[in-house]
Residue, then its C-alpha position, 0 to 999 in steps of 0.5 A: m171139878t167133875d169127870e165131865d170137865i177133864v181130859i186125862g192122859r197124854n194122848s187124850v189131851t194131845e188130841t183134844l188140843k189138836a182138835g181145837r176144843s175149848v180148854n180152860k187150863i192144862f195141869v202138868a205135873n212137876g218134872s213130867n215129860n209133857q213138853k209136846i203138850i206144853e208147846l201145843a197149849k202155849n201156841a193155843g194161848i191156853v193157861i198152863e199150871f204146874v202142880e204136884r203129881s198128888k194134885l192130879d191124882k186127886m183131880c182124877g180119882g187116882k186114874n193114870h193121868q201120865g202127868v197131865i190133865a186138861q180142864v175143858a170148857a163145857i161149851q165152845y168159846s166164842t170170839i169178840e168178833e163173833i159177839l159183835e157180828i151177832a149185834a150187827s145181824k140184829n141191827e142192834p147196838p152191841f150189849i156186852i158184859l165183861l166179868d173182871e176176875l169173877e170167880d164163883p161159877h154160880n154167879f157166872g151161871a146166874i149172870l148168863r141167865t139174866a144176860d139171855a133174858v135181857g138180850v146181851h149179845g155176849v160175855i167176856i171173861q179172862k183166861r187167868r184168875s177168873v171163872s171158866l165155862n164148866s159144868t157148874v156154870a152150865k147147871t146154874s145157867a139153866g140152859a142160858m150158856e147154850y145161847v149167850k156167847v162167851a169169849q175169853v181174853t188175855n188182857v182186859a185193859q187192851t180189850l176195853k181200849k179196842l172196844h172203846e175205839l169201836d164207839l162202845k161206852i165202857v161202864g163199870g159197876d162201882m160204889d164210887g160211881e154215880n147213881f145208875f138211875s141217872a146214868d145214860l146207859s143207851g147205845g153200844i155198851v160194855l157193862i163190867v161186873g167185878n170180883e165178888g170181894k174186891g170189885i173192879r180192878r184199878l186198871t179196869k176202872e181207868n178204862c171206863d167212861l163211866l162208873v155207876k152204883i146201885p143205891m142202898v139204904g140197908k145195913i149191908n153195903s153190897l150186893n151179890a155180884s150176880v144180883a148187882g149185875a142183874v140190876l144193872m143189866y135190866e137198867v140197860f134193857r129198860q133204857r134200850k126198850l122204853l126210852 
């Protein structure tokens, strides 16, 4: 975490929250008197993590943090509604990527870069146990973060159900799925990329209409999450543009 990712101190954090800036997480020192900030964060649906004061000291290099630090997003988060509006404005079926507990900011940045290249309308991430929009993502995305909308959600399963009700096809990348070469990935679609080590969670799989795999013949039986996501995104792109 770099200085550009954090806001330090009660007054600064309070004003950041009041201004409606996108905040990834609030860190509060155990036993500190920051109830007003806690209430503001809860009302805004922002994740709060209670930690030892020593962790805050380390995060801000010994500066006077007054028991609270906000980790801010490198760019403003969007909403699912705004992502869908972008697709509608282009008269295109929605093309959305959902990252299921993806953790590595370098993978996230690379995924955003490919998403921009293939015309993805937006990316959905979770508020908890997930990578967020930070300076590392911004750098890795090579500017794509400025063009691809990113929305945060609290509950992935509920989000997928709502998108399914809008007639979007929910497709997960998983080694137990069918060969993606033969899969129908046309139309409105939500493409799910899972965690780097664990893949897509069971509950997320249960909300998929289709699971697809990338065939491999080498000694290593898995691809980097951003590489796998890129392969699948380009297949969606191919079917949209060429079929």
